[in-house]
N, C-alpha and C positions, 0 to 999 in steps of 0.2 A: 504494500500500500504506500503510495507516494504522496507526500504532503508538501506543497510548495508554499513557502512563506509569502505573505502578501507584500511585505516590504523588506528590502535589504537596507538596513539603516546606516551601515558603515562598513568600509573595508579598511582594516588596520594592517599596516606593513611594519614589520620589525626585521630589518635585514632581509633575508630570503624567506622569512616566515610571514604568512598573511593570515588574517582571521576575518570572518564575516559575522556581523550581528544580525540576528533574526528575532522578531517578536514571538512570544510563545503562543499567543492567541490572535485570531483575526481581529481587525480593528472593531471596537465596540462590543467585543464578546468576552473581554477579560473579567473573570469573576472577582468579586470583592473590590472592584475599582472604586477609588475615592475621587471626589471632584478636585481635591487639592494635590493629586499626584503630580510629582515632578519627574525629573530624569530617572531617579532610582525607584519611582513608584510604578514603573512599567516593566514587568518581568521580561527579560531578554536572555537569549543564549548567544555567546560568542563562540563560534565554531573554528577550531584549528584543524583543518582536514589533513589527514595523512595521505600524501599523494606520490611518495617515492615508490617506484615499482620494486626497488631492491629490498625494502623492509616493511612494506604495507602488510599489516596483520589482519585487518578486518575487524579488529576490536575497537571499542569506544568507551570513553569514561566521561561521566557528568561530574564536574568539579564544583563544590560548594565552598566558596571562601568563608572565612570566619569574620568576626566583628561584633560578637555579642548580640546578634539580631538587631544591632543599632547602626552598623556600618558594614562595609565590605572591603576586606583586605585583598583587593583585586590583583595586586602585583605578586607578592611572594606567596600568596595562597590561591592564586588564580592563573595569571599569565606564566609564571615560572614553572609550576608543575605541568601546565599545558604543553609548554615547549619541551619539557623533559619527556612527556609521553610521546610527543611527536618523534623524538629521537628513537623511541622504542617501536615506532611504526603504528602507533595508536592514535586514532582521531580523538581529540579532546574538545569537550563542550563546557565552557565556563558559564555557570548559572548566575545571573543577576536576579536574585530573589528579592521580594519586598520586605520592608523593615519595620520593626516595631516603633522606632523613633519617628516614623512618618505615618503612624496610625494604623499600620497593618499588623494584625495579631493572628494567632492560630484560629482557623486552619489555613490561612492564606499561604504561609510558607510551605506547608505540606502540599497544597495544591500546585504551587510553582514547581516543586521538585518532581512531583508525579507527572506533571505535564511535560517537563523537560526530558524525562526518561522515555515517555511515549513519543515525544517529538523525535528523539534520537532514533528510535526504532522505525519511525515513519520515513526516515531518510536512508534506510538501509540500501536501497537501490541507487540513489543519487550519490551517496558517499562510499559505496562499495563496502558496506558493513555487514557483519553477521549479527542479526538481531538477538541471537542467543548468547552473545558475549558483550554485554553492556554493563559496565561497572558504575558505581556511584562512589565519589570520594568527597570527604569533607574535613575541614580544619576547625578546631575549637567549636564555636556555635554552629558553624557549617558542618562539623562532625556530628552534632546532634541532629541537624536536618538530614544528613546522609543516613544516620542510624534510624530515623523515623521512616525514611524511604525504604530501608531494608526490613523494617518490622511492621509498618502500617500500610503496606502497598495495597491491601484490600480495603482500606478505609476510604469511603467515598468523600474525598476532601472537597469536591466541587461537582456541580451538575454537568454532565457531558454536553459539549457544545458542537462536536462534529465527529466524523468517522474516526479521526485520530484517537479519540478517547475510548475506542473499543480495544486498543492495544494494551498490552500488559504494562503496569507501572512497577513491576517487581524487578529490581536490579539483579543481575546474575552474580555479582561480587560487590563487597562493600570494603572500602578503605577508610578507616577512621583514625585521624591524626590528632593527638592530644584532645580528644573529643569531650564536649559536655554530653553526659549520658543521663544522669539522674536529675530529676527536678526537685529532689528532697533538699530543703534548705541547708542541711548539715554538710552536704558534699557538692551541691550544685554551684554553678557560677550564677550569682545573684542577678547580675545585670542581664544575662541571657533569659532567665526566668521572667524578669520584669518586662522586658521588651517583647518576649514571645506571648506572654499571657495577657498583657495590657493592664492598665490600672484597675479595672473593674474585677479582674479575676486573679490578680497576682497572689492572693492568699487562698486560692481554691485548691485544697489538698486533693480532691478527687481528680481534678485536671492534672495535678502534678503526678499522680500515680499513672494516669492514662498516657502521659507524655514522657515517662521515664522508660527509656528504650530497653533497659535491662529486664524490665518486667513484661516486655512484649515479645521476647525471643521465643521462637518455636523451632521445631525440627526442620521447618521449611525456610527459615532465615538463611539468606545466601552466605557462602563462605566469606569469612571476614579477616582482614588484616588490621591490627591495632598497633599504633606507635605512640609512645608517651615518654616524658622525662620525669624522674623522681623529684626533681627540684621545682617543678611547675607549681608556682604559688597562686596562679589565677584559676586554673582548673585542676583540682587535685587528682592525683593518679588513681584515687579510689573510683573515679568515673570509668576509666578504661578497664580497671580491674573488675568492677561489677559486670561490665559487658562481657569480658572474657569468661568469667565464671558462669554466666548465664548461657553463653554459647557452648561452653564445654559441657554443661549439665544437659543440654538438649542435643548433644552429638553433632553440632555444626562444626565443620572444618574451620579452625581458627589458628592464627599465629599472632603472638603478642610480644612486642619488643619494648622493654623499659630501659632507658638509659639513665645512668646515675646522675649525670650533670646535664644542665641545659635549662634555659628559661622557657616560659610559655611563648607560643607564637613564632617558632623558628622557621617554619616553612621547610624547604629542602635543606638549607644550611650546608650547602656543599663545601663551603670553605673550612668547615670544622672536620679534622681528620678522624674524629670518633663519631660525634653525633651525625655528621654528614653521611655516614654509611647506611642510614636507615632506608634510603631509597634503593640501595643495592639489595637489601633483604626483601624489599617489596618486589623488585623485578624478579628475583628468584622465586618468590612465593607465587607470583602471577604465572610464571612459566610452569611451576609444579602443578597448578590448578587448571591448566589448559586455557589460559586467557589469551595468549598470543597465537594460538592455533586451535582449530576445532579438536575436540577430544577424539582420540583414536584408541583402538583396543590395546590392551596389555596382554602379555603372555606369561604363564608360569615357566620358570626355568630352574634347573638344578644341575649340579655337576661336581667335579673335583678340581682342586688346584694344588699343585706341587711347586716348590721352589728348591732348585738344586737337588732334586730327587727326594725331598722330604715333604710330607704334608704341611701345608701352610697352617701354622698354629693359630695365627690371628691375621686377619687381613680384610681388604675390601675391594670389590670389583665395581667399577662405575661404567655404565653403558650410556654412551652419548649418541642419540639418534642422528641420522643424516640430516634431518630437518632441525636446524638449530632453535626453532621456536617451540619444539617439543621438549618436555622435561627429561633431564638425565635421571638415571636410577642407580642407586648404590645398594649393593648387596653384601652383607657381611660373610666372611669366610671363617669357619671355626673347625679346627682339627681336619683340615684338608677338604672340607665339604661346604657347599653353599646351596641355598635354595630360596625361592621366592614364589609366593602364590600368584595367581592371575591378577589379584587386586593390587599387589605390591610389586609385581614384576616389571621389566622394561617394556616400552612400547614396541608394537610389532613393526618390523622393518629392519633395514640395515643399521647396524650400530658399531661405533668405534669403542673399544674397551680399554680402560686403564686399570692398573693394579698397584696396590700398596699392601705390603705384608711382611711377616717375620716368621721364621721357623725356630726361634730361640727356645720356646717351650718344648719343642719336639727334639732338638739336638742337644740342649743343655750346654751350648757353647759359652765361652767366657764372655763374649760380646753379643749384645742384642742389636742386630743390624736390621733396620727397617729399609726394605727395598721398594723403590717406586719405579714403575715401568709403564710405558705406553706401547712397547713391543715385547715379544717373548723373551728377548735378551738385549743387553746394551749394544751388541754387535748388529742386531737386526735393524733394518731401515723400514721394513714394512709394518705399518700399524696393525694392531689386532682388530679385525673386522669380522663380525658375526651377524648372520641373518636371523633375526628373532621372529619366530612364528609359533602359532599354537600347536601343541602336540609334538614339538621337536624333541629329538633325542638328547640325553644328558650331554653336557659340555665337559670336555676334559682339557685342562690347561696346564702346560708344563713350562714354568718360568725358570730362567737362569739369571743369576746375579752378576755374572761376568762372562 
């Protein structure tokens, strides 16, 4: 289903990167519109299309900048992550949602993010996207909005206006960065609650429970990545931790990174050699969960591994698919044997294999020497390549350390 925006409001150029702004609703059809609405009172999406043939993945992400529901940190929590995703071959859509400081309160913001996710799916043909690989990302209060999108996607936040609203508002992945999660006064960000609820409902405890995303997690909540710093004084780490525990309790795939140091609102923070690594963990997690490529079958594998004629006492084999957008798979070796079920095995197809291991426990040698190889021996030039397929025979690997 193709939806063409009625107006292209701007084309933004940044070096070789360009972005286009589109209104979320047709003119005159925006729900919860106010007569005093100014520039930020009109919900928009700024689209950064992935167009390079060499790395286009077909995935998309809707990004919600933070700002306590009173402003929008469009640069370091909007434009910068959007350009980072472009480097990964992902189309990024930065959402300009409406704000509490301009009189817009719940459910307006949920309506905006639901519409943005539906709008993104409606552009699948135009932008060459896979409608089954649409993520939502949010920072701080934008993280709360993203978490609402991930947990309240069946909530009718607005009355349907056109065919676009028949599309699903459920994101396939959620990325929550130092997010506001709970609306409990004890752990929440007070400013976010005040701006989201509005002056008439700021002390509404029932609404606080309804909009505490950790209380809305189900087994159908999408896989989630969480990033937080322990020193965050604005949005306590209890927020992300509550979300992690709720996701874990319901069996939702989740990864949670807490850094010891770092203030609130850092964005990518690529200049920091420690905190700036969080986006690398995100990229690895996205690959593991088939965000960069449609999901493919895995295969059960088993076999034996020897080093210098001895069973490998401890080691790991890593299978790297030919398609670099597919996840690598590491399998542990113990006492010369390795195995993985179909659920945990490598993806089907040609794979390059690397090895790391030791035979020290087997030989009782004076020195524990860990050997790392991408070939069967240091003298070989040919990489280890194996065709992974269902029902294959056991694999036998004989490594040499010299």
